[in-house]
C-alpha positions as CSV (number, residue, x, y, z in Angstrom):
1,X,15.6,-22.5,-8.2
2,X,11.8,-22.4,-9.5
3,X,11.0,-19.9,-7.0
4,X,11.8,-17.5,-4.6
5,X,9.2,-17.4,-1.4
6,X,10.3,-13.5,0.1
7,X,8.3,-12.7,3.9
8,X,8.3,-9.0,5.2
9,X,8.3,-9.6,9.4
10,X,7.4,-6.6,11.2
11,X,7.1,-7.4,15.0
12,X,4.6,-10.4,14.1
13,X,7.8,-13.4,15.6
14,X,4.6,-16.0,16.5
15,X,3.1,-15.6,12.9
16,X,6.2,-15.2,11.7
17,X,6.9,-18.9,12.9
18,X,3.3,-20.4,11.7
19,X,3.6,-19.6,8.1
20,X,7.6,-20.3,8.5
21,X,6.9,-24.0,9.8
22,X,3.7,-24.2,7.0
23,X,6.4,-23.6,4.5
24,X,8.6,-25.7,6.0
25,X,6.4,-28.5,5.1
26,X,6.1,-27.9,1.9
27,X,9.9,-27.5,1.2
28,X,9.9,-31.2,2.6
29,X,7.4,-33.0,0.8
30,X,8.9,-31.0,-2.5
31,X,12.6,-32.4,-1.4
32,X,10.8,-35.8,-1.2
33,X,8.9,-36.1,-4.7
34,X,10.1,-36.9,-8.1
35,X,11.2,-33.7,-9.8
36,X,9.8,-31.9,-6.5
37,X,11.1,-27.7,-7.5
38,X,13.6,-25.8,-6.3
39,X,12.2,-23.1,-3.3
40,X,14.0,-21.3,-1.3
41,X,12.6,-18.8,1.7
42,X,13.7,-15.5,2.2
43,X,12.4,-13.4,4.9
44,X,13.1,-9.8,5.3
45,X,13.0,-8.0,9.0
46,X,11.8,-4.9,9.1
47,X,13.5,-3.3,12.0
48,X,11.0,-5.7,14.5
49,X,11.4,-5.5,17.9
50,X,9.9,-9.2,19.1
51,X,13.5,-11.3,18.5
52,X,11.8,-12.1,15.1
53,X,14.7,-12.8,13.7
54,X,16.7,-14.2,16.4
55,X,13.4,-16.8,15.7
56,X,14.4,-17.4,12.6
57,X,18.3,-17.5,13.1
58,X,17.4,-20.5,15.9
59,X,14.4,-22.2,15.1
60,X,14.0,-21.8,11.6
61,X,17.9,-21.2,9.7
62,X,17.2,-23.5,6.8
63,X,15.3,-20.1,5.9
64,X,17.7,-16.7,4.2
65,X,17.2,-14.2,6.9
66,X,18.0,-10.3,5.7
67,X,18.2,-8.1,9.0
68,X,17.2,-4.3,8.4
69,X,18.1,-1.7,10.9
70,X,14.3,0.4,10.8
71,X,10.6,-0.6,9.6
72,X,11.1,0.7,5.7
73,X,7.8,0.0,4.4
74,X,6.3,-2.8,3.0
75,X,6.9,-1.4,-0.2
76,X,10.8,-1.5,0.1
77,X,11.3,-3.9,2.7
78,X,9.6,-6.4,0.3
79,X,11.6,-4.6,-2.4
80,X,15.1,-5.9,-0.6
81,X,14.3,-9.6,-0.2
82,X,13.3,-9.4,-4.6
83,X,16.9,-7.9,-5.5
84,X,18.3,-11.0,-3.5
85,X,15.9,-14.0,-4.4
86,X,17.5,-16.3,-6.6
87,X,14.1,-17.8,-8.1
88,X,12.5,-18.0,-11.9
89,X,8.7,-17.1,-10.1
90,X,8.7,-14.1,-7.1
91,X,6.0,-14.8,-3.9
92,X,5.4,-12.2,-2.0
93,X,4.3,-13.4,1.6
94,X,2.3,-12.1,4.8
95,X,4.1,-13.3,7.9
96,X,0.3,-13.5,8.7
97,X,-0.4,-16.1,6.4
98,X,-0.4,-20.4,6.5
99,X,-0.2,-21.9,3.1
100,X,-2.3,-24.8,2.7
101,X,-0.4,-27.9,1.3
102,X,0.3,-28.3,-2.5
103,X,-0.3,-24.1,-2.3
104,X,3.3,-23.3,-4.1
105,X,3.0,-26.3,-6.4
106,X,-0.1,-25.1,-7.2
107,X,0.8,-21.9,-8.3
108,X,3.8,-23.1,-10.0
109,X,1.9,-25.0,-12.9
110,X,-0.4,-22.6,-12.7
111,X,2.2,-20.1,-13.7
112,X,3.0,-22.4,-16.2
113,X,-0.1,-23.5,-17.6
114,X,-1.1,-19.2,-17.9
115,X,1.3,-17.7,-19.3
116,X,-0.4,-14.6,-19.8
117,X,-0.2,-14.3,-16.3
118,X,2.1,-12.4,-15.2
119,X,0.4,-12.0,-11.6
120,X,-1.3,-14.7,-9.7
121,X,-3.2,-14.3,-6.4
122,X,-4.6,-17.8,-4.5
123,X,-7.8,-18.5,-2.7
124,X,-7.7,-16.3,0.9
125,X,-9.5,-17.4,3.0
126,X,-10.1,-16.1,6.8
127,X,-9.4,-17.8,10.0
128,X,-12.9,-18.9,9.9
129,X,-12.4,-21.3,6.8
130,X,-14.5,-18.0,4.8
131,X,-13.7,-17.4,1.8
132,X,-11.6,-13.9,1.2
133,X,-12.1,-11.0,-1.1
134,X,-8.6,-11.0,-2.0
135,X,-9.1,-10.2,-5.6
136,X,-10.5,-7.2,-7.2
137,X,-11.5,-4.6,-10.0
138,X,-9.6,-1.3,-9.7
139,X,-10.7,0.8,-7.5
140,X,-12.6,3.7,-8.8
141,X,-14.4,7.2,-7.3
142,X,-17.2,6.1,-7.0
143,X,-16.4,2.7,-5.5
144,X,-13.5,4.7,-3.1
145,X,-16.4,7.0,-2.1
146,X,-19.1,4.3,-0.5
147,X,-16.2,1.9,1.1
148,X,-14.5,4.5,2.7
149,X,-17.7,7.0,4.2
150,X,-20.8,6.8,5.9
151,X,-22.9,5.0,3.4
152,X,-20.9,1.5,3.2
153,X,-22.2,0.9,6.1
154,X,-25.5,2.5,5.7
155,X,-26.0,0.0,2.0
156,X,-22.6,-2.6,2.6
157,X,-24.7,-4.8,-0.5
158,X,-24.1,-1.3,-3.1
159,X,-23.7,-1.8,-6.6
160,X,-20.3,-0.3,-6.0
161,X,-18.9,-2.1,-3.1
162,X,-20.2,-5.6,-4.6
163,X,-18.5,-4.6,-8.1
164,X,-15.1,-3.7,-6.1
165,X,-15.1,-7.3,-4.2
166,X,-16.7,-9.5,-7.0
167,X,-18.7,-10.6,-4.6
168,X,-21.3,-11.6,-6.9
169,X,-18.6,-13.7,-7.6
170,X,-18.6,-17.7,-5.7
171,X,-14.3,-17.3,-6.3
172,X,-14.8,-21.3,-7.1
173,X,-13.1,-21.1,-10.6
174,X,-10.1,-19.2,-12.0
175,X,-10.2,-16.3,-14.1
176,X,-8.7,-13.2,-15.0
177,X,-9.0,-10.6,-12.5
178,X,-7.3,-6.6,-12.3
179,X,-5.6,-6.8,-8.8
180,X,-4.9,-9.7,-6.0
181,X,-3.6,-8.7,-2.1
182,X,0.3,-8.7,-1.9
183,X,-1.1,-10.8,1.6
184,X,0.0,-13.6,-1.2
185,X,1.0,-12.3,-5.2
186,X,2.7,-14.9,-7.0
187,X,4.8,-12.4,-9.7
188,X,7.4,-13.5,-12.5
189,X,10.8,-12.7,-12.7
190,X,10.3,-11.2,-16.6
191,X,7.2,-8.4,-15.0
192,X,9.5,-7.1,-12.8
193,X,12.5,-7.1,-15.6
194,X,9.7,-5.1,-17.4
195,X,8.0,-2.9,-14.8
196,X,10.2,-2.7,-12.4
197,X,9.9,-3.8,-8.4
198,X,7.1,-1.9,-5.7
199,X,7.0,1.5,-5.3
200,X,8.5,2.7,-3.0
201,X,6.6,5.9,-2.4
202,X,3.5,3.4,-1.2
203,X,5.1,2.8,2.4
204,X,2.2,0.5,3.4
205,X,-0.8,-0.3,1.1
206,X,-1.5,-0.1,-2.5
207,X,1.8,-0.8,-3.5
208,X,-0.3,-4.6,-4.6
209,X,-3.3,-2.5,-6.7
210,X,0.0,-0.2,-8.8
211,X,1.9,-3.0,-9.5
212,X,-0.9,-4.8,-10.7
213,X,-1.6,-1.6,-12.8
214,X,2.1,-1.4,-14.9
215,X,1.5,-5.1,-15.3
216,X,-1.8,-4.8,-17.5
217,X,-0.7,-1.8,-18.4
218,X,2.7,-3.1,-19.7
219,X,0.3,-6.2,-21.2
220,X,0.2,-9.0,-19.2
221,X,-2.8,-10.4,-17.2
222,X,-3.8,-11.3,-13.3
223,X,-5.3,-14.1,-13.1
224,X,-6.8,-15.4,-10.0
225,X,-6.0,-19.2,-8.5
226,X,-8.8,-20.8,-6.2
227,X,-6.4,-24.1,-6.2
228,X,-3.5,-22.7,-4.4
229,X,-5.6,-21.8,-0.7
230,X,-3.4,-19.5,1.5
231,X,-5.4,-18.8,5.3
232,X,-4.2,-15.0,6.2
233,X,-5.1,-13.8,9.6
234,X,-5.5,-10.1,8.3
235,X,-3.1,-7.1,9.4
236,X,-2.2,-8.3,12.7
237,X,1.5,-6.0,12.5
238,X,-1.0,-3.2,11.4
239,X,-3.8,-3.9,14.6
240,X,-1.2,-2.4,16.6
241,X,-1.2,1.6,16.0
242,X,-5.0,1.2,13.7
243,X,-5.3,5.2,14.3
244,X,-2.1,5.7,11.8
245,X,-3.0,2.5,9.5
246,X,-6.5,3.9,8.5
247,X,-4.8,7.0,7.5
248,X,-1.7,5.3,5.4
249,X,-4.5,3.8,3.9
250,X,-6.2,6.6,2.5
251,X,-2.5,8.3,1.6
252,X,-1.7,5.6,-0.3
253,X,-4.9,4.8,-2.6
254,X,-5.2,9.3,-2.7
255,X,-1.2,8.2,-4.2
256,X,-2.8,5.8,-6.4
257,X,-5.9,8.3,-7.6
258,X,-3.2,11.1,-8.2
259,X,0.0,8.6,-10.0
260,X,-2.1,6.6,-12.5
261,X,-5.6,8.5,-12.6
262,X,-4.3,12.1,-12.7
263,X,-5.4,12.9,-16.5
264,X,-8.9,12.4,-15.6
265,X,-9.3,12.4,-11.8
266,X,-12.9,14.7,-10.4
267,X,-11.3,17.3,-8.4
268,X,-13.4,15.6,-5.4
269,X,-11.2,12.9,-4.9
270,X,-8.3,14.7,-2.0
271,X,-11.0,16.1,-0.5
272,X,-13.4,13.2,-0.6
273,X,-9.5,11.4,1.4
274,X,-9.7,13.9,3.4
275,X,-13.1,13.5,4.9
276,X,-13.0,9.7,4.6
277,X,-10.2,9.6,7.2
278,X,-11.4,12.0,9.6
279,X,-14.0,10.6,9.7
280,X,-13.0,6.9,10.1
281,X,-10.0,7.8,12.6
282,X,-12.5,9.7,14.8
283,X,-15.2,7.0,15.0
284,X,-11.5,4.4,16.2
285,X,-10.6,7.1,19.2
286,X,-13.8,7.7,20.2
287,X,-15.2,3.8,19.5
288,X,-11.2,3.2,21.9
289,X,-12.3,5.6,24.7
290,X,-15.1,3.7,25.0
291,X,-13.8,0.2,25.5
292,X,-11.5,2.1,27.9
293,X,-14.2,3.0,29.9
294,X,-15.9,-0.3,30.1
295,X,-13.3,-1.7,30.8
296,X,-12.6,0.9,34.0
297,X,-15.9,0.5,35.3
298,X,-15.5,-3.6,35.1
299,X,-13.0,-2.9,37.3
């Protein structure tokens, strides 16, 4: 088995259907091609309540289904799929993605051409076709401060944001990067054997940063492959509880700092995280209340 594609699903039935439909097209193309890739697709249902699992059982029987009784988080859910995977390599894929023709073959070919690449990220596009900044430099106190406080909105083109998001690069060429998004992450089996699976201490967010950091510490490189194209519609599931997800994002980032930068961390890290969290949640609550008020006025 050349590749195991693992999709973690949580209450995103429609997105899952579109993702699997795009994958089925790729699998059919590989079966018809001489020396086509052997690919398996594993869907891990993370305790969904919207009949996502039933969709797989009735409409996509060709995919393997793992049903979990409850939502155990992004890392643990993906790890459940990785443990069942038979592929030489693994591709973690969000449900809110659509795979473009040839993307899987491009990732496998890139891995063969770059044995130093332990983790590879494809070119991710937004729904409108624009580039999604899915490969970045590792977070630091400076770029975290600018991204998670009002300063980021006042000065969106500040050098810390540009450096972190790699916005001064057109993303048209392959290059080594610090980390790539877990929305679509190709991982060599050797990397997982060497550094371990996703850290289940990260319930959601930053598990991708953490895995790439550990892989690089172990001597592997992380690469961006522009020839593999995937559209990512961004966090449909997490939109359902935006305030809680903002809190989780901040807590996960703090956990990453504490895990990897503890010996050289600044004592201001935690107060900044708390202040940024409180400010962003407050803004979200106010925005939601304004939206409700506007809807009531229209009635």
